N, C-alpha and C positions, 0 to 999 in steps of 0.2 A: 415661394416654396413654403407654404403653410397649409396644413390641413388639420382637422380635429377629429378624433376618434373617441368612442365611448370606452369605459373601463371594462375589464374582463378578469377572469381567473385563468391563468395559463397552465398548461401541461399538468392536468390534474391526475396525479398518481394516487388514487384513493382520496382521503379527506384532505382538502386544502382550504385554507382560509387566509385572509390578509390582515386580520386584527391581532390583538394581544392574546396571550394565553397559549397553552400547549397545542402542538400540531400532532395529533395522536398517531397518525400513520406516516410521519416523516421518516422515521428510522427505516421502515421497510421500503419506502419510495427511494430513499437515498441508497440503500443496499442494491436495489434493482438497477439504478442508473450507474452506480460505481462498478457493479459486476459486469455490466455491458461494456463499459469502457475498458475494464481490466482484460476482458477477453480479446481485445484488439492488440494489446501489447503485453503478452505474457513474459514476466521476468521472474516468476516464482520458481521455487525449488521443491515444491510439493511433489510427491511421488507420481500422481496421475499426470501432472504437467511434464515431468521428466520422461515418462514413458511415451507420451505423445511426441515429445521432442526427439527422443531416441529413434523413433520410427522414421523421422524425417531428416535425421542428421547425416550430413556428408562429411566424413573426416577430412580436415584440411591438411596441407603439407606440414609435417612436423608432429602430427598427432601421435605416431608410434613412439617417437623419441620422448614425448611428454609422458606417455604411459610408462615407459621404462624408467624414467627419472622419478616418477611418483612411486613406483613399486620399490625402487632401490633406496630412496631417501625420505619417503613419507611426505615429501613436499616438492612441488614444482611451481615455478613462477612462469606465467604465460605472458609473452609479449607479442606484439603485432600491430599493424596499422589499425586505426579506428575503422569500424565497419567490417572487419575481417572475421567476426564471429568469435572473438576471444572469450567472452563470458560464456557463450554456449559451449565452446570447447572445454572450458574449465568445469562446467557443470557435468558434461558428459564423462569427463575423466573420473569424476567422483561417482557418477551413476553406475559406471561399469564395474566398480569395486563391489565386493561382497557386502550385503546388507544384513549379514547374520547378527552383527552386534552394532550398537550405536545407531545414530541417525545422521541424515544429511541435512545440514543447515548452513545458513550464511551468517558469518560473524557480524555483530553490530558494528556500525561505522560511526557511532556517536558515543561519547563517554557519559552515559546516563548515570545519574545519582552519584557522581564522583566529584562534583564541583568543589567540595570542601576538602578533597583528598589530594594534596599536592604530589603524593607519590603514586597516584593512579597511573597504571600502565595502559597504553592504547590497545594492548592485547591482553586479555584476561584468561589465565589458565583455567579458571572455573568454567569457561565456555567449552572445555574439552571433556567429552565423556569417552568412556572406553569404546574403542572401535568407531568413533565418530568420523564423518567425512565433512570437512569444513571448507567453505568458500569464503575468500576475502577479496572483494572487488575494490581495487584501488585505482580503477581506470580514470576517475575524475578527481583523484586526491590532489590536495595542494602540497606545496613543498614541505612545510613544517610537519604535517602529519606523515608524509611519506618517509621522511628522515626518522621521525620518532618510531614508526613501526619497524623500520629496518634495525634500529638500535635494540629492539626487544625481541626480534624474531628468533635469535639464537636460543634464548631460554625457552621461548614458546615451543620451538621445535623439539627441544629435549623432552618436554612434557608430552608432546605428540607421540614421540617414539615410545616412551614408557607406557602410554595408554593405548598403543596400537591404533592411533588415529592417523588420518591423512589430511593434507591441506593443499588446495590449489589457490594461487594468488594471481589475479589479473592485474598486471602492472600498468602504470600510467605511461603510455608511450611518449608523451610530451616531456616527461621528466627522466628520460633514459640516462641522461648524463649524471644523475644522482645515485644510480644503482651502485651499491658497494661491491668491491671486487670479490669478496668471499661469497657473495650471493650469485655471481654470474654463472657458477657451475651448476646452479639449480634452475637456470633460466632456459626456456625453450621458446624460440620465435616461431609462430605459426603463420602460414600463408593463407591468403584468401581462397576459399574453395571455389570451384568453377560454378559460377552463378547459374548457368543453365542446368547443371546437374542438381543443384539445390532446388530449383523450380520444379524440375521433373519429379524429384523425390517427394516433394510436398503434394504435387498434383496426383500422383499415383496413390498416395495415402487417402485421397478424397475420391478415389475411383475414376480419375481422369487420366487417360493414357494417350497423350498427343503424339502424332507422328513427327518424325524428325523435320519433315518439310514445314510443319506448322510452327516450328520454333526458329526459322531462319530469316524472318522478316527484319528489315533494317530498324524499324521502330522498337521492336523487342530487344534486338541485340544492342542498340544504343542505350536503352534503359538498363539492361543487365550489366553493361560495362562499367557503370558508375554507381549503381544502387548498392547501399549497404545490405548485408545479409538479412536484416530485419525487414527491409523494404521488399526484398525478393520473396520472403515468406508472406508479406502483406499482399503482394501481387497474386500469389497462389490463392490466398483466401478470397480476394475479390473475384477471381475467375470462378472459384467454387460458388460464390454467391450469385454470380451472373447465370451460371448453369442452373441453379436451383429456381430462379425466378423467370428464366427465359422460356419462350414457347418451344414446343417439341421440334419445330423445324429449324431451330438454330443449332449451330455446331461450335466447335472449339474456336474457330477463327473469329466468330462473332463474339464469343465470350471474352476472348483475348483483346479484341479491338475495343470493346466497351470498358474493359478493366484498365486499359492504357490511356483512355481518352483524357483523363484529368492529369496525366503525368507529363504531358508535353511542356517543355520550358518556353514560356511566353515572355520571359523577362525582357528580351531585346525589343519585342513589339510594344510592350507597355512603356518602356523608356522612350521609344520613338513617339508614341502617341502623346505622352505627357509633355514632350517637348513642344508639341503643337497646341496643347490645351493650356493656355496661360490663365484662364479665368478660374478664380478660386471656387466659384459655385459649381462649375463642372467637375473640378477635382474633388470637391466634397461629395458630390453625387457619386462619383466614381468609387471613392473609398467606402462610402456607405453601402453601395451595392456589393462591393467585394466582401465586406464583413457580413452583411445580411443577405448573402446570395441565396436566391430561391424564395425570398420573402415577398409579401405583397408590395405593390408599388408605393402605397401609402407609407408603409414601414420604411422603405428606402428613402422616401422624401423626408420623413420626420428625422431619420438618422442624419441626413445631410444637413438639415436645419440645425440640429443639435450640435453638430461639429462646428458649424460656422459660429454659433453662439459661444462655444467653449474657447474658440480661437479669437474671439472678439473681431470677427470679420465685418467690415463695414457693410451695411445693408445696401441692396440694389435700389437706387432711386427711381428706376424705370417703373411706370405704372404696371400693375400685375397683368392687365389685359394686353399690354404692349409686348409682353415677354412670351416666349415659347411655352406651350403647355408641357406637362410632365411626359407625355408620350414622346413628344419631339425631343425633349432633353435626354430621355433614356436612349432613344434611337441614336442620338448624337454621340453617345459614349459607347456605342456598340452593343447595346442591350436589346433584348426582345421580351415582350410580355406574352406569357403563355395563356392558353384558353382559360385556366383557372385563376388568372390574375397575378400569378407569381412572375417575378422578373429574374432573368438570367442573362449573362453575357453570351453572345453568339459563339464565341470561340472557347473551346474547352481548355481549362487550365488558366484562363485569363484572370479569374478572380483571385487565385492564389498568387499569381505574379504581381497583381496590383497590391495586395497586402504586403508581400515581401518588399516591394519597391518603397512604399510609404514608410514602413518601419525601418528599412535599411538606410534610406537616403534622406530622411528627415529626423535625425536623432535628437535634434534640439526640441522637438515637440512630442516626444514619446510620452512624457508625463501628461500632456494634454490629451493624447489618445486614450490614456487610462481614464482620465476624468470624463471624457466623452463616452467611453464604454460604460462607465458607472452610471452616467445620466440616462443612457439608453436602457440599460437593464433594469434600473429602478423605476422607470416610468411604466406604470401598469397599462398604459394605453398603447405602448409601442409594439411589443413583440408578442404575438399570440402563440405562435408555433415555432418549432425549430430552435429553441433556446439551447439545447445541448450542442448543436452544431456551431452556433455562434460563440458560445463559451469556449469550445475547443479551439476555434480559430483564433480568438484573442489570446488564449493561453499559449498557443503555439508560437505566436509572434513575440510575446513577452519573454518566453524562455529562449527563443532563438536569438534575441537581441540582448541577452544577459540582464533581464530585468525581472528576476523572480520576486523581488519585493513588491512589484505591482500586484501580483496575485495574492500575496499575504495581506497586503493593504486592503484590497477589495474584500477578501474573506472576512477580515475583521469588521469592515464597514457594513457589510451585508448581514452580519450577525450581531450587531450592536443592539443594545436594549431598545433603541428607537426604530430599528429596521423591521419591516414586515416579514413575517415568517415565510412568505412565499419565495424569498430569496435564498433560503437555506440550501435548497437543492443545488442552486448555481454555485454557492460558496463551496459546498462539498466537492463539486466537480472541479472547481479551480484548484483546490488543494490536491485532489487526486491526480490531476494533470501534472502538478509540480512533483509529487511523489514518484510518478512514473518516469519522469525525465532522467535521462542518463547523466546529464551534467549537474542538475540541481536537486536531485532526489535527496541527497544528504542535507542540503540547506533546509528543505521542508521537514525532514525528520527532526532536525535540531529545533526548528521553529515550533513544531508541534509539541516537542518535549517542553520547551519554555512555556508555552501556553498551558499545557496540562499541569504544570507545577506551580502556576501562579494563581493566587486567590483573586486577582483582578481580572481574570479572563471572564468575558461576558457569558451569561447562561446560554445565549443563542450559539455562541461559538463552541461551547462545550457540547451542545446538542449535535452540532455538525461533526465535531472531532470523533465522536463515538463510532459512527459508521465508517468514517475515513480511516480510522485505525483498524477496526475489525475487518473491513472488507478490502481496502486498498493496501495499506501498509502490511497487514498480516500476511498477504500473499507472498511477498519476497523477504520481509523482515519481521517475522513473528515475534522475536525476542523484544524488539523495540516497540512493537505494537502492544505487547504485554505490559511493558513498563508504563507506557503512556495511559493505557486503559486503567491500570492500577492507580495512578495518580488522579485520574478523573473520577474513579469510583470513590476515592478517599475524600475528595474535595467538593463533590456535587451531590445535591439532594434532589428530591422530587422525582419526576418521571425520567429525567435525563440521568440522574444518579442510578436509578434502577436499570436503565438501558446499559449504562456503563458496567454495572456489576454483572448483568447477564452476559454481555459480550466478553468480559474478562474471564468469567468462569467457563464459558464455552471454549474460548481459546486455550486456557490453561488445561482444560480437560481433554483437549483434542490430541495431545501428544505427550508421551511419557516424559520427554526432556523438559517440555514447558511446564508440566505438572510439578516436576522436581524444582524447577527454577522458581515457580510461584510459591511453593512451600518455603523455600529459602527466604524469599522476600517477605513473606508473612511472618516467618519466625523472627527475622530482624526487626520488623515493624512492631510486632507484639512485645518483644523484649524491650524496645524503647518506650512503649506505652503511649505513643503520641496520637495514634489513630484508632479510635474505637471500631471503625469500619473493618480493620484488619482481622479482628476477632470474628466478626460476622462472616467475612469472606472465608476464613479458615474453616469455620464450622460447616459451611456449605460445601466447600471444595474437598476437604479431607476425606479420604476413603480408607477404612480400616483394613482393607485387603490389598489395594493397589500398591505395588512396589514395596510393600512393608518388609519384604525380606532383605532389602538393601539397608545397610547400617546408616548411610547418610540420610536416607529418607526417614528412618526411625528417629534419627537425631533431630531433624526438622520438626517432625510430628511431636516429639517430646517437648521441644522448645515452645511450640505453639500451645499445646495443652497446658504446659506449665503456666503460661500467662492467662489462659482462659479459665482454668480452675480456681483462680484467685479472684474471680468476679462473682456476682450473685448467682446462686445455684440455678435459679429459674432461667438464666440466659443460656445454659448449656445442657439442661436435662434431656431435651429432645434429641440433640445430636448424640449425646452419650448413649441414649437408647439404641440408636442405629449401630453404634460401635458394639454395644453389648449383644445386640441381636446377631450381628455378624460373628461374634465370638462364640455363639452357640455351636457353630461349625468347628469341630475339633481341629480341622486343618488350619484355621486362622486364629484359634483362641490364644495360643501362647504369645505370639508376637503382638497382637492387638492389645491384650491385657498388660503385656510388658511395657508398652508405650504409656498406657494410662497410669500404671503404678509408678513408673519412673518419673512421670510428670509431677507427682506429689512430692518427690524427694523424701525428706524426713519430716515434712511439715504435718504434724498430727492433726491440726484443724482441717487442712485441705484433704488429707486422707480420710478423715471422718465424713466430710461432706460428700466425697466421691462414693464412699461405701454406703452411706444412707441413701443416696440417689440410686445406687445399684439395687439396694433392697426394695425400694419403691417400685423399680422396674420388675423385680421378681414377683412382688405381691400382686401386680397387675395381671400376671399369668404364671402361677406357681408350678411350672412344668419342671421335669427332671433336668432338662438341658439348661434351663435358666438357673436352677439351683446350683448345678455344677459350675456354671460360668461365674456366678457370684462367689462361690467357694474358692475357685482358682484366683479370682481377683483379690480376695482377702489374703490369701497366702502370699501373693506377690507384694501386696502392700506391706504386710508384716515383714517379709524378707527385706524390702527396701529400708525398713526402719530398724532392722537388726533384731527382731523379736521372733519367737517361735509361735506358729499358728496353732490354733485349736481346731481339730478336725470337724467338730460339730458346731462351729461358730455360726453357721448360716441357719 
C-alpha cells in the first residue's frame, strides 16, 4: 500500500502560497468558507435571520403560556427535551415583542476581562439597555455556572423591569434538579412541535408544496420521528437544493429520496462487517475511505498507509505482487470506483456509520486518530480537493466524542510559526465548527479569548482568529466577538493587525448597542493609558453625531477625548477637523462642541491646544459657519474654565 504523488497547491481561493510571508487574500478566502459553513447552521439572532426563522416557525406546545409569562414578568425560563427547539422558541418569544426600543441580543456566556475581579457577576446589568430583548442560553451550562447565574438572577431581573427589558432563558434540561424553587414559577416546558408540520412549513417557504401522500413514506416518517428540529430544517434545505439542481422531469419524490439517502442508519451493518474483517490493513482502508469519502483512490491508499504508521502497525511481509491490488481491496470493503477515479461506498450512509463506529468503539486511540488526521492534512501531496468536507467530518467526530481539545490543538499546530500558510483555512474551519457546536461553543469562545489576550499567541493563529471572530462568532455572539477583536487589534501589528482593526470597527459600527459598548471599552482603555491603539481606534470610530444625545454616550466620548487631547496635537488634528466640520450644522453643534470642551476640563494647556487647532481649521477655509463654530467652541471652553468669553475673540 504505497504510492507517490507530486506536490500541488490545494483549494485556491485567490492568492495562495505555501511559503513564509503574508497571504494577502487569506482573510477574504476564510470569510467565504466560514460564511458558507455558517449558512448551514444558523444560530444567529440578527434581524434578517429571525425574520426568516419566523416565517418557518411552528409554535410548540406551551408557547402561548411562555408568551403570557414573558409579558407578565419580563422573564421566562424555557425547559424541554434536547432537540425540541428550545432555543428557537426562546428567540421567537423575543422576536414577537415590539422592537420600538432597544435591541435583541444574546448575553455573553464567558466572563471576559474580569479575571482579576473576584466580585464579577456572571450576569452584568450593563448588558441591559432600555427596551432590550435578551437571550441567555444555558442549555449546555455546567453545574457551577448554572448555580451562580441563579444566585444573581433576582437582582438582574430587577434591572430588567426598571429598564423595560425582557429576558428568555434556555434551561439546561440535564440539570433540572438544580433549579431553585422560586424560579419554577417563571418556568415553562415546551413540547416538540410536529416534525412533519415543521418540514412542510420550511418547504412552503421555498416554494415547494408537497401533497400529503408524498409525506407518508416509512423512510421519511422514521426519520422525522427521531430527528431534532435542526435536522428537520436541514432536510428541507437538502430537498430545496435537490430541486434546484435536478432535471425538469424530476419531482418531489425524487428530491426527497435523494435528500434522505445519506440519512439511513448503517451502524448495525458496519458492526457486523467489522466483526468479519479482522485484518488491520482492511480496517485502515475502511476508515481512510470513510474520512476521505469521494476522494481519489490514491488519496484513500495514502491515508490508510498513514494510519498504519501512526498506530505502529507491523508491515505486511507478503511481497507486493503477491497481494491484491487496490481495486480488489476497495471492492472487498464494499467500495466502488467512479468513472472520474473517485471512490465511494456502494451503500449510502455507510461512510458516516464507519466514522461513528471507529470513534465510538476505539476510544483508546482517538488521540492517534487526531495525529493521523494531522499528518494527512499537512501532507501537501495527499488531498487535492474536498478539504472542507474532510475537515467537517473530523470536527464532527471530535465534538461528538467530547474531544474539543483536538480541534484547538490542531488549530494551534497548523498556525504555528513553522506551519505553511496553506493550512490557515483549515484551521479557521476547525475553530468555526467548534464555535457552532451546541455543546462546546462556549469552550471555544473561552479558548479564543485566552488566545486573543496572550502575547504568546502565534502570528498565524492571530491571522486565523480575525475572520473566525468577525464571521462566525459575531453571528450569534457579537459582544464576545467585539471583545476578542479588540484584544487582537491591541496586540497585533502588520497586516493582521490592520485586518483586526477593520473587522473591529466594522462590527462596532454595525449596531448602536455595539457602538456604545465599544466606546465604553475604549474609554476605560484610554483612561488606563496602557494601549496606544485604543486612541487610534477611538479617533476612527467616534462619530460627532451618532447617539450624542445620550448622556452615557457623551460621557464615554468625553473620557476618550480627555485622553486623546493630552497627546501630541498632530495625532488628533485630522479627526478634530471632522468633528468641527460636523459642528457647522447647527443641529449638532452644541452637543459635539460640549464634548470637546468638557474633555479639556480646566486644563489651560490642553484648552489652548484645542483652540489653536480649531483656528487652524478655520484659517484653511474662513467661512462664516466655521467662524461661528470656533466662536461657540471658545465660549464653551471659557465656560468650562469659569471665565467670561469675549464676543470678538475669533
